[in-house]
N, C-alpha and C positions, 0 to 999 in steps of 0.2 A: 284493491283493499285488503283482502286476506295476506300479500305478501308486506303491506304497512303494517297491520296486525302482528303478524309474525315477529317484524322488525323491532317492534314496539314493545313486544314480551322479552326478546331477547335482551335489550337493553335493561329492562326494569331487574331480568332475573341478575345479569350479570352489574347491575347498581349493588342489588345485595351480597353480591359476591366479593366485593371489596375487600382487599387484606391490606392491614395496615403492617406497616415497616418502618422504623427511623423514624415516624410521625410523618409520614406521607403516602398517600395511596393514588393509585391509577385512577381515573374518572371514568363513569362509566363508558363515555365516548370512547377512550383509550381501549379502555377492555374488548368491546364492541370491535373496533378497529381490528385489533390485535389479537383476536380471539386465535388463529391458527398458529401463531407464532408462540403464543403462552402454552398453549396445548403441547407444544415439541419441548418449551425449554422451561417454560415454569412463569409466574408471576412476579418472583425476584428477579430471574434475570433481565426481563421485560422493564421492570423499575430500573436498573441498574444501566440497561441501554438507554431509558427515558431522560437518563440524567447526563450524560456522557457528552462531552463537547467535543468536535472534529476539526480539526483544520486543513482545508488541502490547497497545497500550493502546486500550480502548473495543471491546466484544464484541457490534457490529451483524450485520444477516444477512452484508453482505458481508466482515466481518472474519474471521467463523468460517469462511466459503468457503475464505476464505486458508489461514488455519489448517489445516483439514482437507487442503487440496492441498500444504504445506510437509510438514507430517506424514507424508501418504502418501509422499512422494519421499523421505525420511528424513534432515529437519534435522538436525543434532546436539542442539539442543535449544530449547524454546519454553517462554517465560515469558508469561502471559495476566495482564490486569490490568483490572478492574472491577466495584468493590465495589457498584453498583446490585443491585436486588432484582430477581427476574422478575415482568415485567408482561405483559399478556393481547397488546399490541403486538408485545414483544420475542420472543414465544412464534410469532407470525405467521410471522417472517423468520428467525428462528434454530432449525435443525433439530438441534444440539446440545442443547437444555435437552428433559430429559424434559417431556411431556403434563403431569403431575402438580405439576409442580415448583412452580407460583404458589401452593400450599399449605405450602409448603417456606420458613418466614420466616427459616430460622437461616443459609439458605446464598447468598451472591453468586451473582452471573453468572458469575465465571469460575471458583468451585469447580464448579458445576454444566459448566461446558463442559469443564474440566479433567479431570474423569472421563470424559466421553464422548468427547474425544480420544485419550486413553493407549489407550482400547478400538481406535482406528484402526491405531494403528500403536506396540505396548509396547516397541519399539527404541528409540523417540525421549523423550527425558525432558521431560516437560511439565509444569511448575511454576505456582504461582499467586502473584504479591506484590500485596500491599496498600498503600493509600495513594495519595497524590498524586503523579501523576509530573512536575509542576511544581515540587514541594515537596522532592524528594530529592535528594541531593547530586550535582555533576556525575559524580562518579567512579563514580557508580553507572552510568553509560552506558559506563565501560569492560569492562563485561560482555559485551557485545554488538556484532555485527557489525550488525546491523539493527535498526532501530526504525520501526514500524507504528504510527501515529495512527488512529483511525474516529472520523469525528463529533467532532473536535476543535472547541473554541471557535479563534476566529481568533489572539487573542493568545497562548493555550496553543500553538498550532500554533507561532507565531513563535521561543516560548521553548525549547521541546523540540527544533526545528530549531536554533536559535544550541546549544544544549548538545550537540549531536550534533557538531557543527561545531569546536566547541573541543578535544574530545578530541583527543590526540595519533595514534592510529591513525585510520583512516579509519570510520567509523560510518555507513554507508548509510539518509537517513531518506526516510520514504515517508507519506503522508497519502490517505486515502482518503474521500469522501463520499457518500454515495446518498441522494436524496432523492426517494422517488416513483419514477418512471421516469426519473429523470434522474441521473448519476454524474460525477466527477471523481476521479483520481488526479492527484497531484502527486508528482515523484520528485527527491531531490537526491543523488547521489553523488560530488560533489564533485570532486577530478581523477579521472577515471577512465580507467584505459588497458586495452584489450584487444587481441587479435588478430582480424582478421577475415580469413576465408577467402575467397579469391578462385581459380576453378578452381584451380588444381595449386600455389600458392602462398600464403602467409599475410604479412599485413601489420598492422603494429602501427597501432591507432588512439587516440587521445587525447580525452577529453570534459572541458570545464569546465564543472560545473553551477551555478548561481546558489541562492541560500538563496531560501527561499518568498518573505522579505521583501521580497530584492531582485528578483524575479520581478514579484511584482505590482506593484515600484515603478516599471515601465517605463511612461512616458507611454504610453495607448493611442494617441495620434497616431502614435506610431514605430513599431506592432505592424501587421504585414502586414494587407492591407485584407478578407481574408476569415477573420479569425481566429473561431473558434467561437463563436455568441451565449452560448451555457453561460459561458464564460469571464467574460464581462462582466457577466452575471446574475448568476451566483454571488456575485461581488465586490459589488454592491448589496446582495444578499439577508445578507451577511457585515456590511457596513458599518451597516446597518438592526440586525440583532442585537446589534451592540456597542454600536452608540447608545442602545439599548432597554435593554441589560444582558438579552437573552435568551439561552438555551443553544441550539445548533445545533437546527434541526428545530423551536423551541417559537414556530411561527409559524400563523398562518389567513389566508383570504381577507380577513378585516375589516382586515388591516394594510396592504392593496394601496394606500389614498391614501396612506398615510406612505411608503411603497417608492416610489411614482411620484414624489415630491417629490426622493426621494433620487437618482432616476435622474435627473431634469430637473439637479438641481445637481450631480450628477457627470460628466454629460455635457457639459455647459455649462463646465466646470472642465478638461476633458479634451479640448475642442474635437472632441466625438464626436456623432455625430447620434444622435440618440435611437432611431431605427431599429434599429440596431444591437443593441436590447434589447427585444425585443417585449413586449408589455403580458402578451400571452397566455401567453409561457412563465415570466414573473414571477407571474404568477395560479398557475399550475400546481404550481411551486417552494413558493409559500405553501401552497396547499391541502394537499401532499403534507407538509408538515412534517416531522417524526421519521419518519413513515412511509417503507417501501422496499418496491420491487416484488420478489419472490424471484427472477424470471429475470432482473434486472437484477443481484443481488447475487451469482448464480452467474457471470455475464461479467465484472463488474468484479473478484471474487476470483480468479477464472480467470485474467485478464490480470496482476492483482497477483501472483500466485504465479509466474508467469511470467518475471515482470521480475527477483524476486528471486532466482528459480534462476540467471539470464542473468546478472547482475551478480555472484552469487556464482561463479559456476561458470566465468565469463569466455568463455560459448560463445553467441556470438549478438548483434547489434547492441542495446545497452540502449536505451529509453524516455527523449526527452529533451524535454520535461521534466513536460509536462502530457497527459493523456491524457482526451477525453470523450466519453460516449454518452449518446443520447437514445433511448429506445424508439419515439419518435413517425416519427423518421426511420429507426430501427436500422442505425446504422453508428456506427463509432467513428472518433473524428479526434483524430491526436496534434498539438500544439501546442510549437514551441520558441519559449519567454518567456523570454530572455535580457537582460540590457542591453549594450550594444555593448563590445567588448573593448576594454581600456585598456592605452597605448602606456606606455613606461617613462616618460614626463614628465606622465605624469597625464592626458592628452587622453584621447578615445575614438578607436577606431579606424575610425569613419566619415569621409568626406570631409567 
């Protein structure tokens, strides 16, 4: 009884504290549910989050960790896409799938995950979209503020990123890949402005993000000397999968001789020493294939969720533009890999 009265008083108090902004306000139920978050990043940030629409394409272990995080945080809506049927490998890393789902041949991965996500937060609208994201009209992307793709083929990643950049409004694009014990996140927020709090004052900050295609087109010899070895290794693996017509993660250690040949060709063309791409690292990535290390899924999904919330709310410095994590050394690395700024005359800004 005492607990019920406390909840009633809390709800009543929050109802009186509703703040008007742009003609909209958080309901008493939302204010009570997201109380702790509001205390961290404020009412305005929570309102922005509650009006944000997110699309996730590809539901591997990392993607579902991300979905869980933003649903719990109170995103406006979440649309998920993945028409694949459930496999034993998917069960190992995807905690949203019921254990007996392998026997259910009538439901897709997205449909099964949708039912589970709704239970995390009934106030968030979770829905399923069928089809191939690359084949949908460009106008489809106007529905969303954030698009996340997971384990997406190289060419599809570039195409979807390009579709996001062509919309009149800014659509944030994120890609995430988890291969065994190694992971990569890429972020493209296009032209992004936010406020940075310094002691007792706030200052405006502006970041210019390159597309995925522009970022990976930066010559390797122009990159900082200590760029993560994972960056180079994943580019070689992507090139192999593209040349062989493979899906992401459709690899094994038997592919190593061909991959080593591609490494040599790529390093020779880019004037980079092959020691920047260790054979042992390539072997680990190939052996992992499409399998995921569940603890790494939780780490990557947590980082990705945090970055989307920061970008939407305008609270905190956003990641620019690659993030890497390797369980072998247990640390995350942020890499800013961008073409040099361009001057008005078309030349780059470097001396």
